[in-house]
C-alpha positions in Angstrom: 25.3 -1.3 -56.8 24.6 2.3 -55.8 22.9 4.8 -58.1 25.1 6.7 -60.4 24.7 10.5 -60.5 22.3 10.4 -63.4 19.9 8.2 -61.4 19.8 10.3 -58.2 16.3 11.4 -57.2 16.0 15.0 -56.2 13.1 15.7 -53.9 11.2 18.7 -52.9 8.9 18.2 -49.9 6.2 20.8 -49.4 4.6 21.3 -46.0 1.0 22.3 -45.8 -0.6 22.5 -42.4 0.7 19.4 -40.7 1.1 17.4 -43.8 4.2 16.9 -45.9 4.2 15.9 -49.6 7.4 14.8 -51.5 7.6 15.7 -55.1 10.3 14.6 -57.6 12.2 17.6 -59.1 15.0 18.0 -61.6 18.5 18.8 -60.5 18.2 22.2 -62.1 15.3 23.1 -59.8 17.1 21.6 -56.8 20.2 23.7 -57.6 18.1 26.9 -58.1 16.5 26.4 -54.7 19.8 25.6 -53.1 21.4 28.8 -54.4 18.7 30.8 -52.7 18.6 28.7 -49.5 20.2 31.4 -47.3 18.0 34.3 -48.3 14.9 32.1 -48.1 15.8 30.4 -44.9 12.4 31.2 -43.3 10.8 28.9 -45.8 13.5 26.5 -47.1 15.5 23.9 -45.2 17.6 20.9 -45.9 16.2 17.5 -45.1 17.9 16.0 -42.1 17.8 12.6 -43.7 18.5 13.1 -47.4 21.1 15.4 -49.0 19.1 15.4 -52.2 16.0 16.7 -50.5 14.8 20.3 -49.8 11.9 21.1 -47.7 9.5 24.0 -48.1 8.0 24.5 -44.7 4.3 25.2 -44.0 5.0 28.9 -43.4 5.2 29.4 -47.1 1.6 28.3 -47.5 0.3 30.2 -44.4 -2.7 32.5 -44.6 -0.5 35.7 -44.8 0.7 34.5 -48.2 -2.8 33.6 -49.5 -4.1 35.7 -52.3 -7.8 36.5 -51.9 -10.5 36.2 -54.4 -11.7 39.6 -55.4 -14.3 41.6 -57.3 -12.3 43.8 -59.7 -14.9 45.4 -62.0 -18.5 45.8 -62.8 -19.4 44.8 -66.3 -22.2 47.0 -67.6 -24.3 45.6 -70.4 -26.8 48.0 -72.0 -28.3 47.8 -75.5 -25.5 45.5 -76.9 -22.8 47.8 -75.4 -20.3 46.3 -73.0 -18.0 48.3 -70.7 -16.0 47.8 -67.5 -16.4 50.1 -64.5 -13.6 50.1 -61.9 -14.3 50.0 -58.2 -14.1 53.3 -56.4 -12.1 51.8 -53.5 -9.9 48.9 -52.6 -9.6 46.4 -49.8 -6.1 45.5 -50.9 -3.4 48.1 -50.1 -0.8 46.8 -52.4 -2.9 45.8 -55.4 -2.4 47.6 -58.8 -6.2 47.7 -59.0 -9.2 48.7 -56.9 -10.0 45.2 -55.6 -12.7 44.5 -53.1 -13.5 41.2 -51.3 -16.4 39.1 -52.7 -18.4 38.9 -49.4 -21.1 41.3 -50.7 -21.4 39.9 -54.3 -25.0 38.9 -54.7 -26.1 35.5 -56.0 -26.6 35.3 -59.8 -25.0 38.7 -60.4 -21.4 37.9 -61.3 -19.0 36.7 -64.0 -16.5 34.3 -62.5 -13.0 34.2 -64.1 -11.1 31.1 -62.9 -7.3 31.3 -63.0 -5.0 28.8 -61.4 -2.6 30.2 -58.8 -0.8 33.4 -58.1 2.8 33.8 -59.5 5.5 36.5 -59.3 3.6 39.7 -59.9 1.0 38.9 -57.3 3.5 39.5 -54.5 6.0 42.3 -53.7 9.7 41.8 -53.2 9.2 40.8 -49.6 6.5 38.2 -50.5 3.7 40.4 -49.3 0.4 39.8 -51.1 -0.6 42.4 -53.7 -3.6 40.7 -55.3 -4.6 38.3 -58.1 -3.8 39.0 -61.8 -1.4 41.9 -61.3 0.7 41.6 -64.4 -0.2 40.7 -68.0 -3.0 38.5 -66.7 -4.8 41.6 -65.3 -4.1 43.6 -68.4 -5.7 40.8 -70.5 -8.9 40.7 -68.3 -9.3 44.5 -68.6 -8.7 44.8 -72.3 -10.6 41.8 -73.6 -13.2 40.6 -71.1 -16.0 42.7 -72.6 -15.3 41.2 -76.0 -15.3 37.6 -74.5 -18.7 38.1 -72.8 -20.2 39.7 -75.9 -19.2 36.7 -78.0 -20.7 34.4 -75.4 -24.0 36.3 -75.4 -24.1 36.5 -79.2 -23.7 32.7 -79.7 -24.4 30.7 -76.6 -26.3 32.4 -73.8 -28.9 35.1 -73.2 -28.9 37.4 -70.1 -30.6 40.7 -69.3 -29.0 44.1 -69.6 -27.6 45.1 -66.2 -24.5 45.4 -64.0 -22.5 42.3 -63.3 -19.6 41.9 -60.9 -16.3 40.5 -62.3 -14.8 38.1 -59.8 -11.3 36.7 -60.1 -10.7 33.3 -58.5 -7.6 31.2 -58.0 -8.6 27.6 -57.1 -5.3 27.4 -55.3 -4.6 30.8 -53.8 -0.9 30.2 -53.0 2.2 30.6 -55.2 2.6 27.0 -56.5 5.3 28.1 -58.9 7.5 28.8 -55.8 8.9 31.8 -57.7 9.9 33.6 -54.5 12.2 30.7 -53.6 14.0 30.2 -56.9 13.5 33.6 -58.7 12.8 32.0 -62.1 9.9 32.8 -64.5 7.4 30.5 -66.2 9.2 30.7 -69.5 11.1 27.7 -68.3 9.5 24.3 -68.9 11.0 23.0 -65.7 9.4 25.8 -63.7 6.0 25.2 -65.4 6.3 21.5 -64.5 7.2 22.4 -61.0 4.1 24.7 -60.7 1.9 22.0 -62.1 3.3 19.3 -59.7 2.9 21.5 -56.6 -0.6 22.6 -57.8 -1.8 19.1 -58.4 -0.3 17.8 -55.2 -2.3 20.4 -53.2 -5.4 20.0 -55.3 -5.6 16.2 -54.9 -4.2 15.8 -51.4 -5.9 18.7 -49.7 -9.7 18.6 -50.0 -10.1 22.2 -48.9 -9.4 23.6 -52.3 -11.9 21.7 -54.2 -14.6 22.1 -51.5 -13.8 25.9 -51.4 -14.4 26.1 -55.2 -17.7 24.2 -54.9 -18.8 26.5 -52.1 -18.0 29.6 -54.2 -19.9 28.3 -57.2 -22.9 27.6 -55.0 -22.8 30.9 -53.2 -22.3 33.1 -56.2 -24.1 31.0 -58.8 -22.5 33.2 -61.5 -24.3 34.0 -64.8 -21.1 33.1 -66.7 -18.1 31.0 -65.5 -14.9 31.1 -67.5 -12.4 28.3 -67.0 -9.3 30.4 -67.9 -7.0 28.1 -66.0 -3.7 27.3 -67.7 -4.0 24.5 -70.2 -2.1 21.9 -68.2 -4.4 22.3 -65.2 -7.7 23.1 -67.0 -9.0 19.5 -66.7 -9.0 19.6 -62.9 -11.1 22.8 -62.9 -13.5 21.5 -65.6 -14.1 18.3 -63.6 -15.5 20.4 -60.7 -17.6 22.5 -63.0 -19.1 19.4 -64.7 -20.0 18.0 -61.3 -22.1 21.1 -60.4 -25.4 20.9 -62.1 -26.3 24.5 -61.4 -23.4 26.0 -63.2 -22.0 23.5 -65.8 -24.3 24.9 -68.6 -23.1 28.4 -67.9 -19.4 27.4 -68.0 -16.9 28.0 -70.8 -13.4 27.0 -71.7 -11.0 29.7 -72.7 -7.3 30.4 -72.7 -5.5 32.0 -69.8 -6.0 35.9 -69.8 -2.2 36.3 -70.2 -2.6 35.2 -73.8 -5.9 36.8 -74.7 -4.0 39.1 -77.0 -4.2 36.2 -79.5 -7.8 35.9 -80.7 -7.8 32.1 -80.8 -6.9 32.0 -77.1 -9.8 34.3 -76.1 -12.5 32.4 -78.1 -14.8 30.8 -75.6 -16.1 27.2 -76.0 -19.0 25.7 -74.1 -17.9 23.2 -71.4 -20.8 20.9 -72.0 
């Protein structure tokens, strides 16, 4: 007996470097990708072997679509006053902010905000990189980060007055929601599930992302690390932080900055 239509498996195969990873998707996602197949033909193609399979080729995850980690602000702490100072220049032409690369951030002089992966606002209409945290996520960081750090210092940690670089970091710096290919927002549960599936596939199948995070933690040795990754992916980030003896006691769990307008979501909690 063949499968009836309700039992058909729809597949999305993502290409990363020379590897290919199949992911089960819903028919709604399949149909959304199929609708945009023509306009996204440089990234999307039909499987030659399965009519219910769409392939995202490795061009989608090439370096030209990789959103860099950046230093966005300097947090100035002086006599219990907390303020953000913007950078005077930018390395990213299309960013809404003055973002500079993290190469010159000194060890033990930064606050690391860990997100998860760039989405719609982090690219322009032609899928050119703008920068991390360009929409409401960036607004949340700017408006509430001083309050978050103040609460940490009042209850959990002591650091000296001074100037500290605010670094924004995406553990996977590619658009795992695939928004450019289907044009749907994260208000859909199916799209959130798709993002999580692509994110976890890359995270667990490609060692480069975890090793890169470990390297950044070691090189920066931040004074504060905020695991602000979205709830469904927070555990993966926390596991890496817990494995790093140097930083785990300076690490805090917090909601994603896009929801920091709600007080409970911007209340930090010690990781260990």
